[in-house]
Structure formats: structure tokens, C-alpha cells
Backbone bond lengths (Angstrom), bond angles and torsions (degrees), N, CA, C in turn:
res aa  C-N    CA-C-N  psi(-1)  N-CA   C-N-CA  omega(-1)  CA-C   N-CA-C  phi
1 X - - - 1.460 - - 1.527 109.40 -
2 X 1.326 116.43 177.77 1.463 119.24 -172.16 1.531 112.30 -66.44
3 X 1.347 117.93 -35.31 1.461 119.41 177.56 1.529 110.52 -68.47
4 X 1.330 116.51 -35.27 1.456 120.02 176.11 1.519 112.09 -64.72
5 X 1.348 115.59 -40.00 1.468 119.24 177.16 1.524 110.76 -62.44
6 X 1.325 116.88 -39.63 1.464 118.98 -179.75 1.528 111.22 -68.28
7 X 1.334 116.38 -38.73 1.464 119.70 -178.35 1.523 112.14 -69.19
8 X 1.330 116.33 -32.44 1.466 119.71 -174.09 1.529 114.12 -113.20
9 X 1.334 116.50 -7.63 1.452 119.67 -174.38 1.523 113.48 -79.02
10 X 1.315 114.53 169.93 1.469 121.45 -178.89 1.531 108.59 -130.44
11 X 1.301 115.62 146.30 1.464 122.42 171.64 1.514 106.93 -127.03
12 X 1.325 116.73 121.15 1.474 121.47 -175.35 1.529 110.95 53.68
13 X 1.333 115.85 43.25 1.472 123.89 177.51 1.521 113.85 66.32
14 X 1.350 117.13 14.59 1.457 121.21 178.70 1.525 109.42 -121.47
15 X 1.363 117.68 138.99 1.466 119.37 176.03 1.531 110.72 -69.60
16 X 1.319 115.99 154.33 1.455 119.86 176.45 1.529 109.50 -69.88
17 X 1.315 116.47 139.83 1.452 120.12 177.78 1.520 111.27 -71.80
18 X 1.333 115.91 159.11 1.448 121.28 -179.04 1.514 113.47 -58.29
19 X 1.330 117.71 -40.26 1.463 120.48 -179.62 1.528 111.07 -68.28
20 X 1.315 117.33 -38.67 1.471 120.45 177.02 1.519 110.46 -62.31
21 X 1.337 116.46 -44.88 1.463 120.50 178.65 1.527 110.01 -61.96
22 X 1.334 117.20 -42.76 1.468 120.56 -179.59 1.520 110.93 -60.94
23 X 1.324 116.81 -46.22 1.467 120.44 -178.51 1.526 111.43 -65.57
24 X 1.329 117.23 -42.48 1.462 120.61 179.08 1.529 110.81 -65.10
25 X 1.328 116.72 -42.33 1.458 120.46 -179.88 1.525 110.94 -64.09
26 X 1.332 116.33 -42.51 1.471 119.31 178.65 1.523 110.58 -62.40
27 X 1.322 116.66 -41.87 1.460 120.98 179.74 1.524 110.95 -61.10
28 X 1.326 116.64 -40.69 1.465 120.83 -179.57 1.531 110.79 -69.76
29 X 1.338 116.14 -44.19 1.467 120.00 -174.64 1.521 112.76 -74.13
30 X 1.325 117.63 -36.99 1.467 120.67 -174.20 1.518 113.53 -104.61
31 X 1.317 116.87 -15.64 1.465 120.32 -171.83 1.512 114.93 -59.35
32 X 1.332 117.31 -32.29 1.457 118.86 -175.42 1.515 115.20 -96.30
33 X 1.336 118.20 2.58 1.463 120.32 -175.02 1.526 110.76 -68.10
34 X 1.326 116.81 -64.74 1.470 120.27 -178.94 1.522 112.18 -66.63
35 X 1.311 116.32 -39.00 1.463 119.17 -173.57 1.518 112.37 -66.68
36 X 1.337 117.23 -47.73 1.460 120.07 -177.44 1.521 111.16 -68.62
37 X 1.334 117.00 -40.85 1.463 119.03 178.12 1.524 111.19 -68.14
38 X 1.325 117.67 -34.85 1.467 120.04 177.72 1.525 110.59 -65.04
39 X 1.329 116.58 -45.05 1.461 120.39 178.37 1.524 110.70 -60.92
40 X 1.328 116.78 -47.00 1.465 120.72 -177.31 1.520 111.54 -65.18
41 X 1.331 117.40 -44.28 1.465 119.91 -177.90 1.520 111.61 -66.48
42 X 1.321 117.77 -42.37 1.469 119.83 176.54 1.526 110.76 -61.04
43 X 1.318 115.93 -40.34 1.462 120.54 179.35 1.525 111.51 -64.52
44 X 1.330 116.91 -45.09 1.463 120.11 -178.36 1.530 111.64 -65.28
45 X 1.318 117.38 -36.16 1.469 119.51 175.31 1.519 109.77 -64.85
46 X 1.333 116.93 -44.05 1.470 120.13 -179.65 1.532 110.48 -62.92
47 X 1.323 117.70 -45.29 1.459 120.64 -179.40 1.531 111.57 -65.61
48 X 1.338 116.81 -30.89 1.458 120.34 177.87 1.519 111.53 -61.81
49 X 1.323 115.87 -35.58 1.467 119.81 -178.26 1.525 113.03 -97.10
50 X 1.334 117.38 4.32 1.464 121.90 177.67 1.531 108.91 -130.89
51 X 1.337 116.19 74.37 1.480 119.87 -174.88 1.520 114.53 -61.82
52 X 1.325 117.67 -30.11 1.466 119.57 179.67 1.522 110.56 -62.95
53 X 1.331 116.69 -49.26 1.462 120.67 -179.62 1.526 110.80 -68.00
54 X 1.325 116.37 -35.95 1.466 119.04 177.54 1.526 110.10 -61.04
55 X 1.317 116.67 -43.19 1.460 120.12 179.48 1.522 111.39 -65.23
56 X 1.342 116.12 -34.34 1.469 119.36 176.28 1.523 110.92 -59.49
57 X 1.322 115.90 -42.72 1.466 119.44 -179.39 1.523 111.55 -70.76
58 X 1.327 117.17 -31.94 1.467 120.45 176.41 1.523 109.93 -68.82
59 X 1.327 116.14 -43.95 1.468 120.88 -177.83 1.524 112.87 -72.72
60 X 1.333 116.24 -30.63 1.467 120.47 -176.42 1.530 109.70 -132.76
61 X 1.341 118.29 78.78 1.473 121.56 -177.78 1.530 113.79 -57.49
62 X 1.349 117.23 -23.41 1.462 119.66 -179.81 1.531 111.80 -67.12
63 X 1.335 116.62 -13.82 1.464 120.68 178.58 1.528 111.85 -79.18
64 X 1.338 117.27 -17.65 1.459 120.44 -174.52 1.531 114.10 -59.81
65 X 1.347 120.87 -42.60 1.471 118.41 178.55 1.531 113.11 -60.04
66 X 1.337 117.34 -35.30 1.467 120.19 177.30 1.521 109.79 -71.05
67 X 1.340 116.68 -42.78 1.459 120.77 177.90 1.521 110.79 -63.10
68 X 1.319 116.51 -35.43 1.467 121.30 178.41 1.523 110.76 -55.05
69 X 1.336 117.02 -45.74 1.463 120.60 -179.57 1.531 111.05 -63.59
70 X 1.327 116.74 -35.45 1.456 119.73 179.53 1.521 111.25 -69.88
71 X 1.317 117.73 -38.61 1.460 119.70 177.88 1.530 110.36 -68.62
72 X 1.320 117.55 -35.71 1.468 120.28 175.03 1.521 109.63 -62.34
73 X 1.332 116.70 -45.01 1.467 121.08 178.82 1.518 111.30 -61.29
74 X 1.320 116.41 -49.39 1.456 120.60 -171.25 1.527 112.25 -71.97
75 X 1.326 116.64 -42.30 1.464 119.50 -175.54 1.519 113.71 -94.63
76 X 1.305 118.11 -20.93 1.467 121.64 177.72 1.530 111.58 35.96
77 X 1.326 118.54 75.16 1.474 120.29 -175.09 1.521 114.10 -50.79
78 X 1.328 117.16 -35.92 1.464 120.46 172.96 1.521 107.31 -104.73
79 X 1.323 116.19 114.45 1.461 120.43 -176.17 1.518 113.49 -80.54
80 X 1.328 116.20 -30.93 1.459 117.87 -171.08 1.524 109.94 -160.06
81 X 1.307 114.82 164.28 1.460 122.43 171.45 1.523 108.07 -134.02
82 X 1.330 115.72 150.03 1.468 120.34 179.63 1.521 109.94 -96.73
83 X 1.305 115.10 146.59 1.460 122.01 176.35 1.525 108.90 -137.72
84 X 1.319 116.35 158.33 1.460 122.38 177.82 1.520 109.19 -105.72
85 X 1.318 116.09 127.77 1.473 120.61 -179.95 1.529 109.44 -65.92
86 X 1.319 116.56 129.46 1.462 121.42 -178.77 1.525 112.25 -86.58
87 X 1.346 115.64 -15.18 1.459 119.72 178.78 1.526 108.79 -157.32
88 X 1.311 117.27 164.53 1.455 121.06 176.03 1.524 109.06 -63.35
89 X 1.320 116.29 138.15 1.452 119.27 -178.91 1.528 109.50 -152.84
90 X 1.317 116.04 150.09 1.460 121.56 172.10 1.519 107.49 -109.57
91 X 1.327 116.01 129.35 1.458 121.46 -177.73 1.522 109.02 -130.44
92 X 1.314 115.40 109.47 1.465 121.13 177.69 1.522 111.38 53.79
93 X 1.325 115.60 40.54 1.462 120.77 177.79 1.518 114.93 89.70
94 X 1.324 117.32 -7.87 1.469 121.03 179.71 1.518 109.75 -95.79
95 X 1.324 116.17 136.63 1.457 121.81 177.96 1.524 109.12 -93.80
96 X 1.319 116.75 121.71 1.460 121.93 178.52 1.524 107.17 -117.77
97 X 1.331 115.51 121.52 1.463 120.35 -176.74 1.527 110.94 -89.84
98 X 1.302 115.51 150.50 1.458 121.01 176.36 1.525 109.37 -53.74
99 X 1.330 115.78 132.68 1.464 120.47 179.16 1.516 114.19 93.11
100 X 1.324 118.33 -14.71 1.461 120.08 179.00 1.527 109.99 -74.28
101 X 1.333 114.67 148.98 1.453 120.38 176.64 1.524 109.46 -87.77
102 X 1.328 115.58 139.09 1.457 121.68 -178.63 1.529 108.12 -126.81
103 X 1.341 115.81 130.80 1.461 120.21 176.60 1.522 108.70 -93.21
104 X 1.314 115.94 118.67 1.458 121.47 -179.74 1.531 108.71 -95.38
105 X 1.319 116.63 100.67 1.470 121.54 -177.33 1.525 109.54 -85.89
106 X 1.334 115.44 69.66 1.461 119.57 -173.64 1.522 113.05 -70.84
107 X 1.337 118.08 -14.69 1.469 119.30 178.49 1.522 110.98 -62.64
108 X 1.335 117.17 -22.85 1.465 119.88 176.40 1.518 111.85 -58.37
109 X 1.330 116.46 -29.15 1.458 120.28 178.30 1.522 112.56 -65.72
110 X 1.325 116.51 -24.46 1.463 119.98 179.08 1.527 112.90 -76.60
111 X 1.330 116.39 -8.03 1.471 120.16 176.36 1.530 110.53 -116.44
112 X 1.321 116.84 18.65 1.463 122.25 -177.76 1.527 110.19 -74.08
113 X 1.336 118.24 116.61 1.471 119.77 -179.28 1.523 113.54 -65.94
114 X 1.320 117.35 -17.65 1.462 119.13 176.26 1.527 111.75 -78.22
115 X 1.325 116.10 -18.44 1.467 120.25 -179.48 1.523 112.81 -104.14
116 X 1.352 116.78 -24.84 1.465 120.73 -175.67 1.521 110.51 -135.03
117 X 1.322 116.67 131.94 1.458 120.67 171.70 1.520 108.99 -69.81
118 X 1.339 116.01 133.29 1.463 120.28 176.27 1.530 111.00 51.50
119 X 1.334 118.22 56.85 1.468 120.16 -171.05 1.525 114.74 -66.81
120 X 1.334 117.96 -18.69 1.461 120.05 -179.34 1.522 112.59 -86.18
121 X 1.322 117.58 4.44 1.457 122.05 178.75 1.522 110.55 -114.58
122 X 1.336 115.86 140.24 1.463 120.87 173.69 1.524 108.66 -82.71
123 X 1.321 116.15 123.89 1.469 122.31 174.70 1.517 106.87 -122.53
124 X 1.326 116.22 106.03 1.461 118.62 -172.51 1.526 113.16 -69.46
125 X 1.345 116.73 -10.83 1.467 119.75 177.03 1.525 111.74 -108.78
126 X 1.338 117.75 19.02 1.476 120.43 -179.44 1.523 110.30 -64.26
127 X 1.318 115.11 123.55 1.466 120.42 179.96 1.527 108.90 -159.51
128 X 1.316 118.22 132.96 1.457 127.63 -2.74 1.528 111.10 -71.78
129 X 1.316 115.42 166.62 1.466 120.74 -175.61 1.524 108.50 -138.57
130 X 1.311 115.87 87.90 1.474 120.86 -174.57 1.528 110.91 -89.81
131 X 1.339 115.33 58.52 1.464 120.08 179.61 1.532 110.30 -76.37
132 X 1.319 115.09 169.02 1.465 120.58 175.73 1.529 109.31 -122.25
133 X 1.340 114.98 37.11 1.454 120.39 -179.07 1.519 113.79 -64.45
134 X 1.321 117.18 -20.04 1.459 121.25 176.70 1.528 111.55 -110.87
135 X 1.315 116.68 21.61 1.449 119.63 -175.69 1.523 110.16 78.65
136 X 1.317 115.31 -165.11 1.462 119.41 -178.06 1.527 109.41 -157.79
137 X 1.317 114.69 160.80 1.459 120.17 175.54 1.519 112.40 61.76
138 X 1.326 116.34 -141.94 1.463 120.96 -176.57 1.523 112.49 -68.42
139 X 1.333 117.14 -14.50 1.461 120.33 179.46 1.529 112.15 -100.84
140 X 1.314 117.15 14.52 1.468 120.30 177.80 1.521 109.79 -63.77
141 X 1.326 115.86 141.97 1.463 122.22 -177.36 1.523 111.36 -58.10
142 X 1.315 116.00 126.46 1.459 121.70 -179.68 1.527 111.52 -63.77
143 X 1.343 116.98 -32.86 1.452 121.15 -175.92 1.515 114.69 -97.32
144 X 1.332 118.14 17.48 1.466 120.50 -173.23 1.528 113.08 -59.17
145 X 1.322 117.57 -38.29 1.459 119.75 -178.62 1.527 111.02 -73.01
146 X 1.330 116.40 -38.72 1.462 119.91 176.99 1.529 110.20 -66.69
147 X 1.330 117.10 -39.04 1.463 120.64 179.07 1.526 110.86 -61.70
148 X 1.315 116.84 -42.65 1.469 120.40 177.32 1.531 110.90 -60.61
149 X 1.314 116.23 -44.09 1.457 120.96 -179.03 1.525 110.49 -63.03
150 X 1.338 117.35 -48.09 1.461 120.56 -179.05 1.523 110.79 -61.87
151 X 1.329 116.50 -43.44 1.466 120.64 178.79 1.527 110.85 -58.91
152 X 1.315 116.58 -48.24 1.466 120.19 -176.15 1.528 111.32 -66.27
153 X 1.334 117.85 -37.30 1.461 120.53 177.61 1.532 110.09 -65.07
154 X 1.335 116.87 -46.19 1.464 119.95 -178.35 1.524 111.79 -63.35
155 X 1.319 117.51 -46.97 1.466 120.32 -178.95 1.523 110.47 -65.53
156 X 1.330 117.11 -39.84 1.464 120.35 178.01 1.525 110.96 -60.17
157 X 1.331 117.20 -44.02 1.460 120.68 -179.91 1.527 111.41 -63.39
158 X 1.330 116.89 -42.32 1.467 120.17 179.13 1.525 110.43 -63.46
159 X 1.331 117.02 -47.05 1.469 120.12 -177.93 1.527 111.98 -69.20
160 X 1.331 117.82 -25.71 1.461 121.49 178.80 1.528 111.27 -80.26
161 X 1.317 116.18 -44.53 1.463 120.30 -172.32 1.528 113.64 -95.48
162 X 1.330 117.39 -22.54 1.468 121.08 -179.64 1.529 109.93 -135.43
163 X 1.321 118.04 56.54 1.469 120.12 -172.09 1.522 114.47 -62.56
164 X 1.336 117.58 -21.13 1.463 119.76 -178.54 1.532 112.58 -103.89
165 X 1.346 116.65 16.39 1.469 118.78 -176.48 1.534 110.69 -57.53
166 X 1.323 114.26 152.16 1.468 120.01 174.85 1.515 108.16 -135.82
167 X 1.319 116.08 119.48 1.457 120.51 176.19 1.525 109.23 -72.18
168 X 1.324 116.95 134.68 1.462 121.78 177.26 1.525 106.63 -90.40
169 X 1.324 115.75 85.17 1.460 120.86 -170.25 1.523 112.91 -62.68
170 X 1.346 116.81 -33.67 1.470 118.56 -177.94 1.530 112.06 -67.38
171 X 1.336 117.24 -16.20 1.457 120.69 177.95 1.532 112.38 -106.76
172 X 1.307 116.93 -2.17 1.465 120.55 179.11 1.525 110.13 -71.62
173 X 1.321 115.62 144.10 1.470 121.03 -176.87 1.526 108.98 -117.39
174 X 1.337 118.24 111.71 1.473 120.12 178.20 1.526 110.58 -80.99
175 X 1.317 115.68 168.34 1.459 119.41 171.94 1.527 108.10 -55.67
176 X 1.330 118.37 142.20 1.472 119.70 -176.92 1.515 113.87 -63.44
177 X 1.311 117.50 -22.65 1.461 120.87 176.40 1.517 108.31 -148.18
178 X 1.313 115.89 155.03 1.457 120.73 177.90 1.529 107.27 -110.56
179 X 1.312 116.04 104.40 1.460 119.45 175.89 1.515 107.47 -102.87
180 X 1.323 115.51 -84.67 1.467 118.24 176.54 1.520 112.39 -98.72
181 X 1.343 116.97 -33.85 1.465 120.79 -175.24 1.524 110.03 -112.40
182 X 1.321 115.92 133.85 1.458 122.38 -179.42 1.526 108.41 -110.60
183 X 1.335 117.40 101.02 1.458 119.09 -175.07 1.513 113.32 -146.25
184 X 1.321 115.07 -165.01 1.458 122.53 -174.31 1.523 110.51 -129.74
185 X 1.333 115.94 143.92 1.460 121.21 175.60 1.521 109.73 -81.23
186 X 1.329 116.32 -44.52 1.460 120.58 179.57 1.522 110.13 -152.87
187 X 1.330 115.88 145.14 1.468 121.98 177.75 1.526 107.85 -135.39
188 X 1.330 118.27 95.34 1.470 118.98 175.99 1.524 110.20 -64.52
189 X 1.337 115.84 149.93 1.461 120.50 179.87 1.523 109.09 -150.10
190 X 1.307 115.06 156.61 1.463 121.23 173.97 1.522 107.93 -122.42
191 X 1.357 115.96 150.95 1.458 120.49 179.63 1.522 108.50 -161.99
192 X 1.302 115.58 164.08 1.457 121.09 177.85 1.523 109.25 -82.47
193 X 1.338 118.40 120.43 1.469 119.68 -179.78 1.528 110.90 -62.70
194 X 1.313 116.07 139.60 1.447 121.37 178.90 1.525 110.46 -117.18
195 X 1.297 115.83 -176.48 1.451 121.16 178.16 1.524 109.98 -66.65
196 X 1.340 116.08 137.49 1.455 120.23 179.32 1.526 109.78 -65.44
197 X 1.321 115.11 141.44 1.453 120.59 177.47 1.528 108.54 -130.91
198 X 1.310 116.73 162.61 1.444 120.64 177.73 1.522 112.45 93.59
199 X 1.314 114.64 -174.33 1.459 120.62 -176.63 1.522 111.07 -70.09
200 X 1.303 116.03 146.58 1.472 122.00 175.25 1.510 108.19 -86.79
201 X 1.324 115.69 126.11 1.472 120.44 179.07 1.520 108.01 -99.28
202 X 1.332 116.44 118.31 1.471 121.29 -177.19 1.516 110.49 -78.65
């Protein structure tokens, strides 16, 4: 598995140091906690207030993977990443000195009208959808495929077991500030109870 590869693998004929392994392992284990829940919670609030689109996803579950990409684009759970300037540089009139920290707000690209028609609107059937919600290139999110899977499983379960749920938005509590992650602390909801399914826990 990936942790085994890190423990036993080599880069340029050298084993990975303990601190490198620790940082990589933490990133893998914790990286998807806030991001996946933020994406799912924002999506569930949106679907609560858009019953037509919610019904579309209930009637046609095959649409969910396409809708997933649109929710990633629109909500961009991770708005930005910080980087350290390796040298002095001027960028669009701004002077950035070597060693300064720079916040790269790449989520702005997901609302670029030159890249997306009607970027301020959620279109659950938008395709193709070349968003950068998981970053791009060598900095692309390692867990992007797992995040998509977890999101789709969670939303499918909610729409299957609580199809008439309604989020009580006036009582929902968002994160007190939006730095890198845009999510919610709690989202109360009401729904019609259905028949219990799954394993019985004694």
C-alpha cells in the first residue's frame, strides 16, 4: 500500500526520511476530512433549495458523477494554497520578494467566464467541466479520486434514504472564517423517517 511504499521506497537511491514520511502520511490521512465534508455539505444545502435538480439526480443516478464535477467547480472546497517565492519577481505590477509567502487563490479560475459559460450558476449537467477544484499538474490532489467516490456514496445514500430532506439553513452554522476550506460546522435537517436498512447493531 502507499504507506508501505513510503516506508520502504527510495528516491534517487535514498530512503525517505522519517519527517518526510510523517508529513506525507498526515496529508493522506487528514487531507480529505474537511474538504470532502465541505463539498458534500455545500452540495446538500444547494440540493435542499433546488428540488427540481435534486429530483433529477434521484431519477437519474448516472447524472451524479457529472454533477459531482460541477459542485467541485462551483464550491471549490479548497480555495487556495500558499507557496514561498524562490526568487524576487514582479507579477502584474506587484513586487514579491524571495522568501515571501504567496496565497494562490486558484479557485477563482473555476469562476472564470472565459473558461465557463454562466460560471456563477450551478449546472448539474455541465460537460465538459475542466475545473481546477483539485489543483492541477504536479500539485493535483492525491486523493481526488477517493474524494469523488466518498462524495458520490454519501450523496447517493442521502437521496436514497432521505429523499425529502430539508436543510434548515437559518440554523446552519458555517465555519467562522473562510481561509483555505469553505465548510459548515453543523447543518440541521428534517426528513420523513423511512424503514431502517443495513446491519442491525446490537
